[in-house]
N, C-alpha and C positions, 0 to 999 in steps of 0.2 A: 504494500500500500504506500502511496505517496500522499503526504498530508502536510499542510503548511502550519497547522496549529500545534505548538509544543505539547500542550496538555493532552490533546487527542492522540498524538504520537506515543506519549508515555502510557496512556491508557491501553492503546492497542498493543504496545510492546509487552505490557504486563499480562494481557489476555493471551497473547501468543505463548508466553512462558508457561502460563497455567495449562493451556491446551497441550503443550509438549510434555508436561509432567503427567497429566491425566492419561493421555494415549500418545506415546512418542511419535509414531509415524504420521499421525493426523496433521500436525502443523509443521512438518519437517521443512517444507519449502516456503513457509510464510515469514514475512518480515515487514517492517514499516520503516520508512525513511522520511525525515522532516525535510521537505523541499517544496519549492513552488512549481508544481506540475505545469502550470500555465506557461512558465518560462523555460523549464529545463527538461520536460518529458522526452524530447528527441535525443537528449544526451544519454539516456538510460537504455533505450531499445533501438533495434534496427528495423528496417522496413519489413512489414509483415510478421514480426515476431510475436505479436499478441493475438490470442484467440478470443479474448473477452476483455472489455473495459467496463468498469462500473462507476456510476455517479450516484452515490447513495446519500440522499438528503443534503444536497449542496446548499451553500448559502444563497438565498434568493436575490440578494442585492435589489431591493424593491425600487429604489430611486432610479429614475431614468439615467441620470448622470453616472450611475454605477453599473449599468447593464454591461459595460465593457469588461467588467470583472467577473461576469458569469462564466462558469466552466464550460458551458456549451455556447459557442459562438461560431460564426462563419469561418473565421481564421483558424480557430482551434479544431474545428471539425475536419479540416483538411489535414492537420497533423495527425489526428486520431485515425483518419482513413489510411494515411501512410503507414502508421504503426500496426494497424489491424491486418491480419491475414485476410485474403479474399474469403468471404463467407463468415468471417469473424463477427462477433456480436457486441453491440454497445447497449448496456442496460442503464436506464435512468429512472430513479424513483425519488419522489418528493412528497411532502405533505402540503405543498403550496400549489393549488390548482393553477394559478396564473403562471407559475414557473413551469409546470407540466405542459401547458399550452405553448409556452416559449420553446421548450425542448422539442416537442412534436413539430412545431413550425420550422425551426431551424434545421432539424434533421431531415424533414421531408423535402425542404428546399435544396438540400445538398445533393449533388448528383451521385455521390459515392455510397449513399445509404438508402435502404428501403425498409419500411416498417414491416414488422412481423405481426400479423393479425393476432388479437388477444386470444382467439379460440385455439391458435396453434401453440400458445404458451402453457396450456393446461398440462400439468405433469412435469414442467421444466423445474428441476430441483434448484436451479440457480434463482429462479423467480421466487420460489418458496423461501429460500435462504435470505435473500435481500429484503423480502417483505416481512418476514417473521423472526429472523434470527439476529439481525443487526441490532445494536443497542438503540439506535435512533428509531428503528422500526418498532421495537418493543415500547419505547417511550410514547410514540404516537398511538399505539394500541391502548396503552394504559389511559391515555387522555381521550379515548374514543374518537380520535381524529381519523381523517381519511388519508389514504395513500394513493398516489397516482403513479402508474408505471407505464413505461414504453420501452420496447426493445426494437432495435434496428439492426439489420444485417449489412455488412460491408459487401457492396456489389463488386463483381470482377472488373478489373481495369479495362479489359477488352470491351466490355459492354458499355462502360461509362464513356470511353473514348469514341466508340462507334456512334453513340447517341449525341455526343457533343459535336462530332463532325457533321452530323445531319442538320444541326442547327446553325452551322457556320454559313456565312454569306457565300454565294456561288463562286465569287472570285477567289476565295481562299481554297476551295476544293480544286479549282482549275490549276492553281500554282502548285499544289501538292502533287497532282497527277503528272504535271510536266517534270517536277523534280524526280518522281519515281521512274519516269521513262529514261532519264539521263543516266 
């Protein structure tokens, strides 16, 4: 996990230690690192290395002037697409409906992602885990709050490129064909 808040990092680190004591192989490859993922994520992973990315109850940054700080944005989605393997999944869960709509809108607009319908998520153990097993998820449950989830799949590069080429002006396609012939 990459987390910017020191207290959260320490809490997660202690939880991982507990899990390792309770059942050693269970959390063998788990760890937490205090860092700003919005700035440094590409420094930790190479292209297509990740199979799943999770955004569990991120800060909603309600004020319009702070929307640039949201973890889901046009610029960052391109980085996530780069790091996710083709077919990889991006999970976003929040208890703020407005933020959920933001996530869905930004991910839907991005050419590298397609939404997985909710009926296809039935039985997904990851959905159950981030909904019911995270500390924040439990906190929302205790407060009788609502949780809003969306899951998007990373589309193959070939499909994204083909669709983008179809939307290019005709003169761009002509130049490319001439270059291919040479």
